[in-house]
Each structure stands twice: as C-alpha cells, then as structure tokens.
C-alpha positions in Angstrom: -114.7 -22.6 70.3 -115.3 -19.0 71.4 -116.8 -16.6 68.9 -116.7 -12.9 69.8 -118.8 -10.6 67.8 -118.2 -7.2 69.3 -116.9 -3.8 68.3 -113.8 -4.4 70.5 -111.3 -7.2 70.1 -111.7 -10.1 72.6 -108.1 -9.7 73.7 -108.5 -11.2 77.2 -110.1 -14.4 76.0 -107.6 -14.7 73.1 -104.7 -14.2 75.4 -106.0 -16.9 77.8 -105.9 -19.5 75.0 -103.3 -18.1 72.7 -100.7 -20.9 73.3 -103.1 -23.8 73.5 -105.2 -25.8 71.0 -107.9 -26.5 73.6 -110.0 -23.6 72.5 -110.2 -21.8 69.1 -111.0 -18.1 69.5 -112.6 -16.2 66.7 -113.0 -12.4 67.0 -115.0 -10.1 64.7 -114.1 -6.6 65.7 -113.4 -3.0 64.6 -109.7 -2.6 63.9 -107.3 0.3 63.4 -107.1 3.4 65.5 -109.5 1.9 68.0 -109.3 0.5 71.6 -107.7 -1.9 72.4 -105.7 -1.8 69.2 -105.2 -5.6 69.1 -106.5 -8.4 66.9 -104.5 -8.1 63.7 -105.2 -10.6 61.0 -101.7 -12.0 61.5 -102.3 -12.8 65.2 -103.0 -16.5 64.9 -101.7 -18.0 68.2 -98.3 -19.5 69.2 -96.9 -22.9 70.0 -99.6 -25.5 70.3 -102.1 -22.7 69.8 -100.8 -21.6 66.4 -103.8 -21.5 64.1 -106.3 -21.5 66.9 -106.7 -17.7 67.2 -108.6 -16.2 64.3 -109.1 -12.5 64.0 -111.4 -10.8 61.6 -110.5 -7.1 61.8 -113.2 -4.9 60.3 -113.2 -1.3 59.2 -115.5 1.4 60.7 -118.7 1.9 58.8 -119.4 -1.7 57.8 -123.1 -2.3 57.1 -125.2 -5.2 58.3 -125.4 -6.9 54.9 -121.6 -6.8 54.5 -121.1 -8.1 58.0 -123.4 -11.1 57.4 -121.5 -12.0 54.2 -118.2 -11.8 55.9 -119.5 -13.9 58.8 -120.9 -16.5 56.4 -117.6 -16.7 54.4 -115.4 -17.0 57.5 -117.8 -19.6 59.0 -117.7 -21.7 55.8 -113.9 -21.4 55.6 -113.2 -22.3 59.2 -115.9 -24.6 60.3 -117.4 -26.0 57.1 -120.6 -24.6 58.5 -123.7 -24.4 56.4 -126.4 -21.8 56.8 -129.0 -23.9 54.9 -132.0 -24.4 57.2 -131.2 -21.4 59.3 -133.1 -18.1 59.0 -131.5 -14.7 59.0 -132.8 -12.5 61.8 -134.2 -9.3 60.5 -134.6 -6.3 62.8 -136.7 -3.3 61.9 -135.7 -0.1 63.5 
C-alpha cells in the first residue's frame, strides 16, 4: 500500500500500479484547477488493478481538523483501521 498525502496528486505512482493488484495506491490531494489535474474520484484502476487506486480529491482551503476527519473516515472504510491507542500530533505555530 502506498499512501500519498500531498497537495499534488501522486499520478506517477498511481500510473505505475494502475493495472495491477500488487499495490494499492491512496492519494489525498488538492483537486480541480490545479496541477497535475489528475486524481478524480472515479479513477479507481483498470483490469486486475480495478479498485486498487483510491483518490481522495480535496478542495482548496481545507483546514487541519477537516482533513484529519476525512483521513480517519477513509482509513476506516478502506483498511478497517482503528485510531484507538494512537495519539494525534498537534503542532503549535
């Protein structure tokens, strides 16, 4: 599994594994009128890789609290992952 948390879509990694079930790619990225313009929600892989590419396109201006909630919900849905026992990192600026 490759999880990409970045402002840009992880298009190169997704493309490398788009037609295989060997690696699931999950990309959280800004979407819309923004480079590289890829990573639509409907881009889910092809052939044996169908369902192994997951894109979470986000709108500009998303705050940290909202991102953490989205990340938790996607993680629970995809991986049956629990955040119990894990702390949330807090950064003071």
